[in-house]
TILO-217974 format. One record per residue (C-alpha): x, y, z; residue number from 1. Coordinates in nm, 3 decimals, padded with zeros to 5 digits. Each point is the difference from the previous one (the first is absolute). Example, Ala and Ser with C-alpha at 12.3 -4.5 7.8 and 13.67 -1.06 7.14 Angstrom:
REM TILO-217974
    east   north      up seq
  01.230 -00.450  00.780   1
  00.137  00.344 -00.066   2
This chain:
REM TILO-217974
    east   north      up seq
 -00.011 -05.426  08.561   1
  00.150 -00.350 -00.074   2
  00.299  00.079  00.215   3
 -00.214  00.128  00.279   4
 -00.220 -00.294 -00.016   5
  00.307 -00.226  00.016   6
  00.069  00.152  00.350   7
 -00.326 -00.125  00.146   8
 -00.052 -00.113  00.261   9
  00.258  00.209  00.178  10
  00.164 -00.178  00.293  11
 -00.153  00.091  00.329  12
  00.331  00.147  00.126  13
  00.041  00.224 -00.292  14
  00.116  00.356  00.095  15
 -00.289  00.243  00.022  16
  00.186  00.245 -00.227  17
  00.026 -00.267 -00.264  18
 -00.376 -00.089  00.028  19
 -00.081  00.375 -00.018  20
  00.216  00.025 -00.319  21
 -00.181 -00.296 -00.163  22
 -00.337  00.157  00.081  23
  00.110  00.329 -00.143  24
  00.105 -00.184 -00.323  25
 -00.325 -00.168 -00.021  26
 -00.179  00.322  00.055  27
  00.171  00.156 -00.300  28
 -00.081 -00.301 -00.202  29
 -00.365  00.026  00.082  30
  00.004  00.365 -00.071  31
  00.156 -00.045 -00.353  32
 -00.264 -00.273 -00.062  33
 -00.276  00.243  00.076  34
 -00.104 -00.167  00.330  35
  00.007  00.320  00.205  36
 -00.187 -00.131  00.304  37
  00.237 -00.295  00.028  38
  00.298  00.244 -00.044  39
 -00.132  00.216  00.280  40
 -00.049 -00.293  00.230  41
  00.349 -00.148 -00.065  42
  00.171  00.335  00.038  43
 -00.180  00.044  00.339  44
  00.125 -00.343  00.094  45
  00.354  00.100 -00.100  46
 -00.036  00.312  00.227  47
 -00.099 -00.224  00.293  48
  00.306 -00.213 -00.031  49
  00.247  00.283 -00.073  50
  00.289  00.048  00.244  51
  00.198  00.323  00.014  52
 -00.072  00.339 -00.124  53
 -00.352  00.093 -00.097  54
 -00.107 -00.211 -00.303  55
 -00.073  00.308 -00.222  56
  00.020 -00.194 -00.330  57
 -00.249 -00.256  00.117  58
 -00.237  00.266  00.122  59
  00.026  00.193 -00.329  60
 -00.090 -00.330 -00.194  61
 -00.290 -00.074  00.234  62
 -00.133  00.352 -00.036  63
  00.042  00.002 -00.388  64
 -00.174 -00.333 -00.026  65
 -00.281  00.137  00.210  66
 -00.034  00.306 -00.232  67
  00.007 -00.217 -00.308  68
 -00.278 -00.219  00.139  69
 -00.214  00.301  00.102  70
  00.025 -00.078  00.373  71
 -00.003  00.349  00.132  72
  00.001 -00.085  00.378  73
  00.309 -00.215 -00.034  74
  00.176  00.246 -00.224  75
 -00.068  00.293  00.247  76
  00.115 -00.223  00.302  77
  00.322 -00.087 -00.204  78
  00.063  00.376 -00.076  79
 -00.041  00.081  00.377  80
  00.262 -00.266  00.091  81
  00.242  00.115 -00.276  82
 -00.005  00.357  00.158  83
  00.000 -00.107  00.351  84
  00.256  00.098  00.270  85
  00.357 -00.072 -00.087  86
 -00.060  00.004 -00.378  87
  00.220  00.257 -00.169  88
  00.214  00.051 -00.303  89
 -00.042  00.100 -00.364  90
 -00.103 -00.344 -00.112  91
 -00.261 -00.008  00.274  92
 -00.131  00.334 -00.122  93
 -00.017 -00.116 -00.354  94
 -00.172 -00.321  00.104  95
 -00.258  00.199  00.197  96
 -00.064  00.242 -00.286  97
 -00.050 -00.294 -00.235  98
 -00.245 -00.178  00.229  99
 -00.177  00.322  00.095 100
 -00.056  00.082 -00.368 101
 -00.147 -00.339 -00.045 102
 -00.246  00.032  00.277 103
 -00.106  00.342 -00.136 104
 -00.055 -00.157 -00.335 105
 -00.185 -00.303  00.148 106
 -00.240  00.259  00.171 107
 -00.060  00.164 -00.341 108
  00.204  00.312  00.077 109
  00.260  00.190 -00.216 110
  00.324 -00.184  00.072 111
  00.203  00.168 -00.266 112
  00.191  00.229  00.210 113
  00.087 -00.268  00.259 114
  00.115 -00.244 -00.264 115
  00.223  00.278 -00.154 116
  00.156  00.042  00.342 117
  00.051 -00.375  00.045 118
  00.145 -00.035 -00.353 119
  00.243  00.288  00.056 120
  00.115 -00.153  00.320 121
  00.079 -00.341 -00.147 122
  00.176  00.170 -00.292 123
  00.218  00.206  00.243 124
  00.081 -00.329  00.187 125
  00.089 -00.169 -00.326 126
 -00.201 -00.308  00.079 127
 -00.147 -00.101 -00.335 128
 -00.200 -00.310  00.124 129
 -00.186  00.213  00.265 130
 -00.061  00.268 -00.259 131
 -00.144 -00.272 -00.239 132
 -00.222 -00.136  00.278 133
 -00.118  00.354  00.076 134
 -00.084  00.053 -00.371 135
 -00.190 -00.334 -00.001 136
 -00.200  00.105  00.315 137
 -00.090  00.328 -00.170 138
 -00.098 -00.172 -00.321 139
 -00.230 -00.247  00.173 140
 -00.151  00.223  00.260 141
 -00.016  00.358 -00.119 142
 -00.247  00.135 -00.252 143
  00.260  00.238 -00.166 144
  00.279 -00.258 -00.003 145
  00.347  00.022 -00.165 146
  00.000 -00.082 -00.369 147
  00.050 -00.367 -00.103 148
  00.327  00.078 -00.176 149
  00.142  00.171  00.320 150
 -00.095 -00.307  00.196 151
  00.151 -00.255 -00.224 152
  00.341  00.177 -00.035 153
  00.132 -00.088  00.353 154
 -00.144 -00.344 -00.009 155
  00.173 -00.071 -00.325 156
  00.329  00.148  00.126 157
 -00.010 -00.210  00.316 158
 -00.083 -00.310 -00.198 159
 -00.276 -00.062  00.253 160
 -00.181 -00.274 -00.177 161
 -00.227 -00.081  00.281 162
 -00.123  00.348  00.043 163
 -00.031  00.039 -00.377 164
 -00.219 -00.303 -00.007 165
 -00.215  00.150  00.280 166
 -00.030  00.329 -00.193 167
 -00.069 -00.162 -00.330 168
  00.181  00.075 -00.327 169
 -00.154  00.350 -00.020 170
 -00.071  00.061  00.369 171
 -00.369 -00.048 -00.050 172
 -00.013 -00.291  00.234 173
  00.046  00.241  00.289 174
 -00.294  00.227 -00.070 175
 -00.292 -00.037  00.246 176
 -00.108  00.356  00.061 177
  00.077  00.235 -00.290 178
 -00.237 -00.140 -00.260 179
 -00.337  00.154  00.030 180
 -00.278 -00.235  00.077 181
 -00.201 -00.123 -00.296 182
 -00.350  00.167 -00.032 183
 -00.267 -00.221  00.115 184
 -00.186 -00.180 -00.280 185
 -00.369  00.051  00.017 186
 -00.216 -00.302  00.000 187
 -00.153 -00.095 -00.333 188
 -00.380  00.068  00.009 189
 -00.224 -00.305 -00.002 190
 -00.365 -00.032 -00.062 191
 -00.183  00.314  00.052 192
  00.292  00.182  00.183 193
  00.083  00.231 -00.278 194
 -00.237  00.183 -00.219 195
  00.169  00.094 -00.340 196
 -00.118  00.325 -00.152 197
 -00.040  00.124 -00.356 198
  00.083 -00.229 -00.291 199
  00.146 -00.255  00.241 200
 -00.337 -00.051  00.177 201
 -00.101 -00.367  00.006 202
 -00.344 -00.097 -00.108 203
 -00.239 -00.090  00.281 204
 -00.019 -00.359  00.116 205
 -00.279 -00.211 -00.152 206
 -00.286 -00.046  00.247 207
 -00.183 -00.272 -00.182 208
 -00.278  00.247 -00.097 209
 -00.037  00.109 -00.364 210
  00.128  00.351 -00.076 211
 -00.262  00.262 -00.058 212
 -00.072  00.083 -00.364 213
  00.184  00.289 -00.134 214
């Protein structure tokens, strides 16, 4: 981030493509820092300034950040743009499978089959970084996620320190959906709320009147 900060403020006549590249870099930095709303916003800004072919990488990052932040509407809109007219190719199909699986998982559905499809596609393309990101998506979003060991292997192989920091040493930092909610703790009874029975019954309160002889 220090190198990016050193570029600010960019000169007014900076090429739009350069500006888009800086915003994309900032978007990734925000994502790795766990600031997913900022990552989506910056990736969207990079899309707006992009010149040339469709900015699929920027769209994928914006969509991923929306999924990770739980913003379903933005994620669904991103997926629709990723699969819009003119979008084709094996990498596009793998990206769509990855993001579609994330949306299914976000909705609480069974995304296992779709994630298997996405992982197979990235493996066939021999793109280890995209495969690692797919595994991270699954580990964060799906209830039946990939094992922690399987997740950490490609991250270690890539030497992706930033992604490993985001994942945590054992991948536990990514988990937001798979752990079952803790049972609600009942409120402790107070006053006369609870009436113990048997040997645990409390003696009646003193009323100020003498107890009857017995």
